[in-house]
LUMGUDREN-152926 format. One record per residue (C-alpha): y, z, x. Coordinates in steps of 0.001 Angstrom, whole numbers. Example, Ala and Ser with C-alpha at 12.3 -4.5 7.8 and 13.67 -1.06 7.14 Angstrom:
# LUMGUDREN-152926
<atom <-4500 7800 12300>>
<atom <-1060 7140 13670>>
# end
This chain:
# LUMGUDREN-152926
<atom <75838 154257 -28723>>
<atom <77476 151126 -27305>>
<atom <75973 149922 -23849>>
<atom <79563 149087 -22688>>
<atom <80471 152812 -23657>>
<atom <77350 154388 -22113>>
<atom <77715 152208 -18620>>
<atom <81465 153506 -18412>>
<atom <80571 157320 -19253>>
<atom <77780 156733 -16540>>
<atom <80244 156177 -13895>>
<atom <82318 158933 -14791>>
<atom <79640 161128 -14834>>
<atom <78604 159692 -11095>>
<atom <82478 160040 -10042>>
<atom <82169 163686 -11065>>
<atom <79082 164491 -9157>>
<atom <80585 162916 -5823>>
<atom <83823 164830 -6422>>
<atom <81978 168071 -6742>>
<atom <79854 167357 -3462>>
<atom <82982 166410 -1680>>
<atom <84512 169668 -2594>>
<atom <81198 171730 -1253>>
<atom <81267 169966 1955>>
<atom <85120 170446 2377>>
<atom <84211 174199 1475>>
<atom <81291 174254 4361>>
<atom <83190 172670 6998>>
<atom <86139 174896 7226>>
<atom <83783 178090 7396>>
<atom <82326 179191 10795>>
<atom <79227 181002 10845>>
<atom <79499 183956 13036>>
<atom <76868 186526 14386>>
<atom <77437 190252 13901>>
<atom <78188 190464 17978>>
<atom <80055 187674 17784>>
<atom <82348 189067 14963>>
<atom <82731 192605 16797>>
<atom <83645 190657 19835>>
<atom <86508 188636 18060>>
<atom <87563 192087 16381>>
<atom <87912 193632 19473>>
<atom <90050 190809 20847>>
<atom <92454 190921 17768>>
<atom <91536 187525 16749>>
<atom <90664 188394 13011>>
<atom <93492 188833 10663>>
<atom <91321 189763 7393>>
<atom <88009 190279 5995>>
<atom <86231 190385 2591>>
<atom <83118 192484 2334>>
<atom <80692 191728 -131>>
<atom <77230 193327 -840>>
<atom <75683 190657 1555>>
<atom <78175 189124 4135>>
<atom <81585 189667 5629>>
<atom <84129 186826 5119>>
<atom <87480 186609 6499>>
<atom <90433 184325 7955>>
<atom <91429 184156 11942>>
<atom <95076 184568 12803>>
<atom <94411 181224 14568>>
<atom <91996 178373 13845>>
<atom <88961 178889 16277>>
<atom <86908 175353 17216>>
<atom <89419 173842 14105>>
<atom <88016 176521 11573>>
<atom <90303 179118 10105>>
<atom <87446 180952 8035>>
<atom <84296 182563 9123>>
<atom <81514 184396 7551>>
<atom <78898 186749 8908>>
<atom <75852 188793 7696>>
<atom <76517 191974 6406>>
<atom <74812 194765 8959>>
<atom <74465 198296 8022>>
<atom <76163 200606 10305>>
<atom <73278 202417 11635>>
<atom <71159 199189 11900>>
<atom <73844 197474 14019>>
<atom <74149 200784 16283>>
<atom <70195 200414 16841>>
<atom <70326 196718 17549>>
<atom <73074 197060 20028>>
<atom <71107 199850 22129>>
<atom <68200 197549 22130>>
<atom <70073 194545 22699>>
<atom <68871 192720 19889>>
<atom <71226 189718 19157>>
<atom <72472 189515 15568>>
<atom <73026 186009 14087>>
<atom <74912 185089 10862>>
<atom <75197 182353 8481>>
<atom <76370 181169 5238>>
<atom <74876 181887 1718>>
<atom <73270 178982 410>>
<atom <74234 180119 -3061>>
<atom <74107 177067 -5502>>
<atom <74458 178806 -8477>>
<atom <77882 180050 -7442>>
<atom <78766 176744 -6596>>
<atom <77856 174877 -9661>>
<atom <79724 177650 -11613>>
<atom <82973 177490 -9560>>
<atom <83285 173768 -9981>>
<atom <80834 171512 -11665>>
<atom <80825 173783 -15183>>
<atom <84771 173476 -15374>>
<atom <84617 170035 -14696>>
<atom <81862 169594 -17665>>
<atom <83928 171849 -19999>>
<atom <87192 169478 -19332>>
<atom <84635 166566 -19837>>
<atom <83208 167982 -22955>>
<atom <86985 168437 -24172>>
<atom <87903 165007 -23351>>
<atom <84884 163376 -25320>>
<atom <85782 165587 -28493>>
<atom <89444 164327 -28349>>
<atom <88756 160746 -27666>>
<atom <85934 160806 -30342>>
<atom <88260 162057 -33044>>
<atom <91120 159556 -31912>>
<atom <87978 156621 -32190>>
<atom <87481 157948 -35923>>
<atom <91204 157723 -36609>>
<atom <91249 154189 -35422>>
<atom <88057 152754 -36463>>
<atom <84899 152611 -34290>>
<atom <86016 151880 -30591>>
<atom <89287 154023 -30891>>
<atom <91149 152752 -27878>>
<atom <89052 149975 -27246>>
<atom <88995 148627 -30717>>
<atom <92666 149460 -31249>>
<atom <93517 145616 -31634>>
<atom <90749 144906 -34136>>
<atom <91584 144278 -37657>>
<atom <91187 147636 -39937>>
<atom <90329 145124 -42980>>
<atom <88074 146196 -45242>>
<atom <85610 143266 -46632>>
<atom <84020 143052 -49631>>
<atom <81288 141328 -50936>>
<atom <81108 139390 -54455>>
<atom <78736 142361 -55821>>
<atom <80917 145024 -54235>>
<atom <84429 144260 -55542>>
<atom <83198 145141 -59310>>
<atom <86081 143167 -60682>>
<atom <86184 139781 -62694>>
<atom <89281 138203 -64784>>
<atom <87674 140197 -67671>>
<atom <88834 143622 -66537>>
<atom <92310 142250 -66000>>
<atom <94616 141984 -69381>>
<atom <98076 141367 -70644>>
<atom <98845 138858 -67894>>
<atom <97259 135654 -69212>>
<atom <99894 133487 -67592>>
<atom <99383 134823 -64119>>
<atom <95570 134627 -64650>>
<atom <95603 130765 -65311>>
<atom <97490 130059 -62274>>
<atom <94994 132151 -60290>>
<atom <92194 130407 -61930>>
<atom <92580 127481 -59987>>
<atom <92146 129242 -56811>>
<atom <88885 130068 -57946>>
<atom <88206 126949 -58754>>
<atom <89130 125593 -55467>>
<atom <87148 128019 -53714>>
<atom <83913 126939 -55768>>
<atom <84529 123273 -55605>>
<atom <86710 122355 -52722>>
<atom <86037 118628 -53259>>
<atom <87655 118547 -56894>>
<atom <91128 118984 -55210>>
<atom <90587 116966 -52412>>
<atom <89790 113531 -54752>>
<atom <93452 113042 -55462>>
<atom <94730 114312 -51921>>
<atom <95619 117835 -53324>>
<atom <95856 121078 -51128>>
<atom <95198 124318 -52439>>
<atom <98408 126657 -51539>>
<atom <98058 128371 -48125>>
<atom <99301 131577 -49705>>
<atom <100064 133176 -52886>>
<atom <102400 135850 -53566>>
<atom <101982 138219 -56350>>
<atom <105357 140249 -57329>>
<atom <106108 142567 -59812>>
<atom <106737 146493 -60589>>
<atom <104510 148773 -59369>>
<atom <101463 149268 -61511>>
<atom <101133 146239 -63150>>
<atom <97902 145038 -61367>>
<atom <98627 142891 -58700>>
<atom <95553 144313 -56515>>
<atom <93362 144418 -59302>>
<atom <94157 140428 -59720>>
<atom <93555 139626 -56069>>
<atom <90211 141563 -56545>>
<atom <89323 139686 -59786>>
<atom <89930 136350 -57790>>
<atom <87194 137126 -55039>>
<atom <84667 138767 -57754>>
<atom <85318 135353 -59745>>
<atom <84952 133014 -56928>>
<atom <82058 135056 -55447>>
<atom <83673 134825 -51700>>
<atom <84040 137992 -48919>>
<atom <87420 139594 -49801>>
<atom <89363 141132 -46949>>
<atom <91458 143822 -47694>>
<atom <94196 145483 -45966>>
<atom <97616 147005 -46375>>
<atom <100786 145710 -44456>>
<atom <101384 149250 -42951>>
<atom <98167 148977 -41202>>
<atom <98850 146322 -38756>>
<atom <101940 148985 -37183>>
<atom <100757 151136 -34166>>
<atom <102510 153412 -31826>>
<atom <101443 150813 -28895>>
<atom <103081 147348 -28514>>
<atom <101203 144288 -29442>>
<atom <98685 146309 -31665>>
<atom <100254 144738 -34613>>
<atom <99929 140906 -33230>>
<atom <96180 141240 -32267>>
<atom <94833 142806 -35268>>
<atom <96735 139554 -37042>>
<atom <94884 137361 -34649>>
<atom <91394 139275 -35054>>
<atom <92294 139604 -38847>>
<atom <92337 135721 -38916>>
<atom <89581 135255 -36632>>
<atom <86778 137058 -38849>>
<atom <88369 135101 -42045>>
<atom <87328 131803 -40264>>
<atom <83964 132916 -39549>>
<atom <83597 134162 -43206>>
<atom <85243 131191 -44843>>
<atom <85534 130544 -47792>>
<atom <87151 133594 -48055>>
<atom <90152 135605 -49412>>
<atom <92407 137368 -47486>>
<atom <94361 140097 -49249>>
<atom <97621 141824 -47881>>
<atom <98817 144570 -49678>>
<atom <102673 145823 -49773>>
<atom <103679 142671 -47672>>
<atom <106855 144222 -47422>>
<atom <105760 146596 -44607>>
<atom <104883 143688 -42527>>
<atom <107298 140886 -43525>>
<atom <110657 142514 -43735>>
<atom <113548 139945 -42932>>
<atom <114277 139877 -39458>>
<atom <118121 140841 -38473>>
<atom <120360 140769 -35296>>
<atom <119081 144183 -34540>>
<atom <115620 143641 -34922>>
<atom <114602 144015 -31433>>
<atom <116171 147312 -30957>>
<atom <113885 150437 -30961>>
<atom <110665 149577 -32963>>
<atom <111554 146633 -34825>>
<atom <110889 144373 -31736>>
<atom <106974 145302 -32517>>
<atom <107347 144815 -36063>>
<atom <108870 141332 -34948>>
<atom <106309 140441 -32893>>
<atom <103590 141103 -35686>>
<atom <105352 138978 -38163>>
<atom <106038 136107 -35628>>
<atom <102126 136187 -35145>>
<atom <101495 136284 -38940>>
<atom <103951 132952 -39241>>
<atom <101956 131443 -36335>>
<atom <98538 132229 -37879>>
<atom <99778 130676 -41641>>
<atom <100959 127689 -39566>>
<atom <97709 127275 -37797>>
<atom <94840 127184 -40108>>
<atom <93742 124872 -42449>>
<atom <93802 125448 -46130>>
<atom <90568 123021 -46501>>
<atom <88290 125295 -44683>>
<atom <88570 127742 -47542>>
<atom <90717 130382 -46711>>
<atom <93238 131664 -49069>>
<atom <95774 134276 -48356>>
<atom <97043 136545 -51503>>
<atom <100018 138944 -50661>>
<atom <101250 141358 -53193>>
<atom <104660 143380 -53076>>
<atom <107274 145010 -55550>>
<atom <110121 144279 -53414>>
<atom <110483 140343 -52634>>
<atom <113830 140086 -52278>>
<atom <113334 141863 -48775>>
<atom <110899 139350 -47158>>
<atom <111991 137090 -44402>>
<atom <112626 133899 -45584>>
<atom <110296 132073 -43083>>
<atom <107751 133944 -44639>>
<atom <108230 132803 -48091>>
<atom <109056 129204 -47579>>
<atom <107019 126431 -48727>>
<atom <103904 125892 -46525>>
<atom <103088 129245 -46119>>
<atom <103643 131108 -48955>>
<atom <103512 128243 -51427>>
<atom <103422 129861 -54761>>
<atom <105152 133108 -56253>>
<atom <103127 134559 -59221>>
<atom <104950 137153 -61232>>
<atom <103201 140123 -63055>>
<atom <105860 141524 -65219>>
<atom <105421 144526 -67208>>
<atom <103403 143409 -70466>>
<atom <104568 142463 -73925>>
<atom <103110 144075 -77178>>
<atom <100305 141785 -76997>>
<atom <99498 142613 -73754>>
<atom <99513 146089 -74256>>
<atom <96976 145404 -76706>>
<atom <94832 143753 -74575>>
<atom <94965 146089 -71753>>
<atom <94189 149319 -74134>>
<atom <91379 147153 -75185>>
<atom <89972 147130 -71688>>
<atom <90534 150897 -70954>>
<atom <89432 152275 -74316>>
<atom <86008 150682 -73949>>
<atom <84576 153865 -72598>>
<atom <86786 156169 -74715>>
<atom <85246 157445 -78189>>
<atom <88272 157223 -80587>>
<atom <88307 158445 -84383>>
<atom <87658 155277 -86823>>
<atom <90720 153427 -88208>>
<atom <92744 154060 -84885>>
<atom <95029 151201 -84574>>
<atom <95592 149823 -81084>>
<atom <98339 148177 -82303>>
<atom <100127 151479 -83514>>
<atom <99455 152624 -79624>>
<atom <101132 149758 -78202>>
<atom <104097 149999 -80418>>
<atom <105064 153219 -78960>>
<atom <104665 152142 -75435>>
<atom <107203 149565 -74733>>
<atom <107735 149340 -70866>>
<atom <104719 150959 -70055>>
<atom <102738 149109 -67314>>
<atom <98896 148337 -66983>>
<atom <98688 151401 -64684>>
<atom <100761 153684 -66933>>
<atom <98636 152512 -70253>>
<atom <95394 153365 -68160>>
<atom <96883 156761 -67625>>
<atom <97799 157014 -71088>>
<atom <94184 156703 -72328>>
<atom <92913 159403 -69963>>
<atom <95533 161696 -70949>>
<atom <94892 161238 -74661>>
<atom <90827 162055 -73975>>
<atom <92102 165147 -72135>>
<atom <93866 166641 -74725>>
<atom <91290 165524 -77342>>
<atom <88463 167525 -74796>>
<atom <91057 170480 -74661>>
<atom <90796 171184 -78622>>
<atom <86899 170252 -78250>>
<atom <87381 167580 -80602>>
<atom <84746 164967 -81065>>
<atom <86801 161988 -80938>>
<atom <90350 161168 -79870>>
<atom <92940 160590 -82434>>
<atom <96496 158849 -82825>>
<atom <97752 162291 -82417>>
<atom <96293 162765 -79177>>
<atom <97711 159285 -77940>>
<atom <101263 160513 -79306>>
<atom <101083 163672 -77706>>
<atom <100217 161752 -74300>>
<atom <103241 159466 -74498>>
<atom <105537 162668 -74791>>
<atom <103387 163847 -72008>>
<atom <104395 160814 -69481>>
<atom <107642 160660 -71043>>
<atom <109020 163981 -71205>>
<atom <106564 166302 -68972>>
<atom <104328 168991 -69915>>
<atom <105588 171600 -72164>>
<atom <106786 174378 -70794>>
<atom <106693 177218 -73386>>
<atom <106624 180136 -70969>>
<atom <110372 179356 -70085>>
<atom <112285 181613 -72576>>
<atom <115787 180754 -73410>>
<atom <118612 183468 -74827>>
<atom <119161 182904 -78265>>
<atom <122835 181715 -77603>>
<atom <121344 179025 -75325>>
<atom <118442 177984 -77310>>
<atom <121103 177328 -80404>>
<atom <123544 175461 -78204>>
<atom <120204 173251 -76821>>
<atom <119309 172850 -80637>>
<atom <122779 171523 -81636>>
<atom <122735 169450 -78328>>
<atom <119710 167491 -79510>>
<atom <120370 167323 -83470>>
<atom <123740 165302 -82254>>
<atom <121367 162856 -80260>>
<atom <119574 162229 -83124>>
<atom <121632 162105 -85675>>
<atom <123810 159641 -83617>>
<atom <120930 157523 -83296>>
<atom <120162 157597 -86653>>
<atom <123850 156775 -87866>>
<atom <123818 153409 -85565>>
<atom <122155 150305 -86903>>
<atom <121506 148955 -83290>>
<atom <119717 151481 -81717>>
<atom <115741 152687 -81905>>
<atom <114849 155143 -84514>>
<atom <114475 158692 -83979>>
<atom <110790 159598 -83664>>
<atom <110700 163089 -82774>>
<atom <113425 165893 -81795>>
<atom <112348 169277 -79974>>
<atom <113496 171843 -78196>>
<atom <110729 172922 -76494>>
<atom <111651 172804 -72446>>
<atom <109351 170341 -70591>>
<atom <108398 170270 -67098>>
<atom <110746 167261 -65855>>
<atom <113875 169951 -66422>>
<atom <114375 169164 -69859>>
<atom <115559 172047 -72092>>
<atom <114803 169842 -75031>>
<atom <114629 166063 -76007>>
<atom <115082 163453 -78279>>
<atom <112178 160692 -78855>>
<atom <113371 157524 -79973>>
<atom <110521 154639 -81000>>
<atom <111496 151214 -80285>>
<atom <110533 148745 -83002>>
<atom <109881 145573 -80714>>
<atom <110440 144474 -76953>>
<atom <113799 143527 -76067>>
<atom <114722 141378 -73407>>
<atom <118291 140812 -74098>>
<atom <120825 143778 -74994>>
<atom <124383 142841 -76606>>
<atom <127681 144564 -75666>>
<atom <127631 146543 -79219>>
<atom <124032 147405 -78279>>
<atom <125119 149015 -74985>>
<atom <128249 150791 -76423>>
<atom <125973 152295 -79313>>
<atom <123436 153431 -76659>>
<atom <126395 155205 -74797>>
<atom <127698 156965 -78111>>
<atom <123941 158234 -78591>>
<atom <123717 159233 -75125>>
<atom <127269 161202 -75287>>
<atom <126464 162588 -78743>>
<atom <124642 165657 -77487>>
<atom <128027 166694 -75502>>
<atom <129732 165864 -78332>>
<atom <128168 168222 -80711>>
<atom <128588 171176 -78125>>
<atom <132136 170414 -78379>>
<atom <132587 170089 -82250>>
<atom <130680 173554 -82492>>
<atom <131734 175564 -79609>>
<atom <134885 173584 -78463>>
<atom <133569 173402 -74828>>
<atom <130739 171661 -73431>>
<atom <127850 172866 -70750>>
<atom <126427 171506 -67851>>
<atom <122939 170768 -70010>>
<atom <124993 167258 -70550>>
<atom <125152 166203 -67034>>
<atom <122541 163861 -67045>>
<atom <123128 162144 -70344>>
<atom <126806 161954 -68927>>
<atom <125335 160132 -65627>>
<atom <123424 157909 -67438>>
<atom <126418 156918 -69811>>
<atom <128480 156397 -66900>>
<atom <125626 154123 -65179>>
<atom <125984 151926 -68754>>
<atom <129496 151313 -68668>>
<atom <129880 151020 -65084>>
<atom <126968 148004 -65294>>
<atom <128471 146537 -68109>>
<atom <131611 146152 -66342>>
<atom <130401 145070 -62957>>
<atom <127304 143350 -63936>>
<atom <127447 141779 -67203>>
<atom <131109 141103 -67031>>
<atom <131529 142709 -70902>>
<atom <134892 144212 -69770>>
<atom <138211 142261 -71071>>
<atom <140658 143872 -68487>>
<atom <138272 142936 -65534>>
<atom <137001 139929 -66916>>
<atom <133531 137722 -66806>>
<atom <132964 138572 -62979>>
<atom <129909 139992 -61247>>
<atom <130893 142527 -59005>>
<atom <127691 144473 -58114>>
<atom <124544 142990 -58176>>
<atom <120651 144581 -58449>>
<atom <118706 144120 -55134>>
<atom <115540 145673 -55788>>
<atom <114703 144262 -59254>>
<atom <111173 145979 -59125>>
<atom <111908 149365 -58157>>
<atom <113982 150620 -61406>>
<atom <117062 152619 -60879>>
<atom <116730 153994 -57634>>
<atom <119448 152690 -54722>>
<atom <119823 149102 -56364>>
<atom <123461 148059 -55669>>
<atom <124952 147211 -52549>>
<atom <128059 148182 -51099>>
<atom <130887 146741 -52797>>
<atom <132510 143683 -51617>>
<atom <135680 143460 -53838>>
<atom <139374 144980 -52861>>
<atom <140737 148681 -53705>>
<atom <142743 147113 -56485>>
<atom <139805 145578 -57949>>
<atom <138016 148777 -57639>>
<atom <140884 150868 -59506>>
<atom <140668 148212 -62399>>
<atom <136636 148810 -62509>>
<atom <137158 152493 -62879>>
<atom <140083 152287 -65428>>
<atom <137462 150042 -67515>>
<atom <134497 152449 -66964>>
<atom <137121 155498 -68067>>
<atom <137941 153543 -71308>>
<atom <134945 152654 -72432>>
<atom <133922 156253 -71769>>
<atom <136744 157648 -73828>>
<atom <135891 155510 -76497>>
<atom <132378 156185 -76872>>
<atom <132852 159543 -76483>>
<atom <135582 159732 -79243>>
<atom <133081 157501 -81547>>
<atom <130565 160182 -81328>>
<atom <132962 163510 -82185>>
<atom <134094 161340 -84866>>
<atom <130414 160316 -85966>>
<atom <129300 164164 -85744>>
<atom <132523 165309 -87594>>
<atom <132028 163306 -90516>>
<atom <128351 164528 -90691>>
<atom <129051 167976 -89504>>
<atom <126849 169613 -92628>>
<atom <123766 167626 -91622>>
<atom <124550 168775 -88145>>
<atom <124533 172439 -88937>>
<atom <121474 172152 -91363>>
<atom <119059 170110 -88822>>
<atom <120162 172604 -85975>>
<atom <118955 175410 -88256>>
<atom <115614 173687 -88884>>
<atom <115202 172668 -85495>>
<atom <115483 176661 -84264>>
<atom <112962 177113 -86928>>
<atom <110218 174955 -86324>>
<atom <110805 173738 -82554>>
<atom <109923 170458 -83226>>
<atom <110976 168337 -86184>>
<atom <110837 164256 -87144>>
<atom <112363 162508 -90003>>
<atom <109795 163361 -92693>>
<atom <110897 167068 -91883>>
<atom <114622 166153 -91828>>
<atom <115356 163313 -94199>>
<atom <119311 162783 -92744>>
<atom <117277 161589 -89520>>
<atom <116074 158283 -90930>>
<atom <118638 155540 -90575>>
<atom <121586 155490 -92534>>
<atom <122803 151633 -92754>>
<atom <126210 153080 -94523>>
<atom <127157 155511 -92333>>
<atom <127271 153007 -89074>>
<atom <129481 150569 -90786>>
<atom <132488 152675 -90717>>
<atom <133773 153264 -86504>>
<atom <131581 152429 -84090>>
<atom <132307 149032 -82021>>
<atom <129531 149047 -79909>>
<atom <127455 151018 -76983>>
<atom <122937 151412 -76088>>
<atom <120812 149808 -73731>>
<atom <117167 148365 -74116>>
<atom <115015 151151 -73558>>
<atom <112043 149010 -72416>>
<atom <110162 152327 -72680>>
<atom <110542 155771 -75037>>
<atom <113981 156737 -75599>>
<atom <114371 160805 -74150>>
<atom <117628 162518 -73862>>
<atom <117571 165854 -71903>>
<atom <119627 168514 -72158>>
# end
């Protein structure tokens, strides 16, 4: 135990003993010892208010204090002995019991019990706060890794070659600082790693430390914030103080947006003041340290747009390194890294796996390899095959199969027509991804059926006609229900929501509406976090909003009509495909040739929709 802590506890124990002794002295001073004779005389005089008779004493209270004492104690004497003493003229004296055990049990034990509970709670708090608890609450909670402890090098990072090249400069500087100082150059003070979740930002930072062979301080942005005011700023100071002692080294702050969110005029209200103090301290430290001493600050975030401008300006975070989703070549490189420990079947082509996983991040691919190995183990196979990887992709995209969910015959038939509508529309149009598989087996993500489309390549640009064709495919399931049954069901709600979103973005973000014109009315604010909460409140008039609504309605009506016309034209294929789907539950274009691409059908009617899927296309019922 720390000597300082022991010293403080010793003082506490001394105070406890003194307090107990003082209480005993107070109790003794207030009690008057009486002889039996004196007690009898006072009883006769009416001075005694009450008595308590124990096995050895008679204790009581005076009606009025006698010589400043309100309590008394006298030895208990048997009646016969008392009478004999009186006849013989024997003086009977009294005194207080010296029962130390009773005193200890009544005062010291409760205090020790309280002290034990207090120490137990204090140690529990100390464990949660790190060594020292409240005493060390201002200490940095950063984890420190030595070179051999990171266990990561650039060989373990694949698919982000451009980012790797930029960060190799940091490694070169940490190994040979004189190289850059020769021409007056300085290494960037801070490097911000940005990109979608799962692209390897943390892994890249640890690889830099592993390659450079220097200490690596790793901490999350949220660990600076506590319930006590001033703790965050104290931890920032302590972190940089430790780094200066360990230089050359790397400081890595993960999830920087938790600490560096942009300040607003209302930041000082509520808990915002503490966060602002912490951010101000970080800005001060970034200005205060000399990069020539060998301290490099790395930080990672997937929300760079909300960071404070004072944090990202030149001189603090000088450089931003983007780690985006890998392309096909990058996915192949990542798969090679993760498949080293997996026993795969001879002839398995990693390029085929990379081809069916567009939009997958490094973390997604690592999970894919693990899922494929699990599927192979589940069927007692000796090797992982392409079928296992295909099943793993479907598991990740559509969820696990739920064969226990039993649908009625009519619902099952409706789902079959719905999914066949999606599949036939995708097969009939030239600018959509080809159909890979159609199934009416329910999945755990809530889908009663799904249509998987396999992109042929990575896409970075989407034309207006491709967006429209995508909307046709999305609305084709709903259109199939209407063509066959004359009405639609709630199963098309998710498809309709996606189609509406595509139509609105084509009008408000991409300027693809002739009536609204080439104007950006809504902007994507969270570029790395997918589809959630991305658009800021509108800043255009009600008249413009009405034009937008009319344009969106026009696009949806056009694509919905195109989907119905297409399926009426291929009604025989729709019915035949649904019957086969009901029979087999899962089919591919090899099982049903009409699902193969038909160039001639797509030429006839559809003037355009369908968005890029940076991933596997999946339509749900």
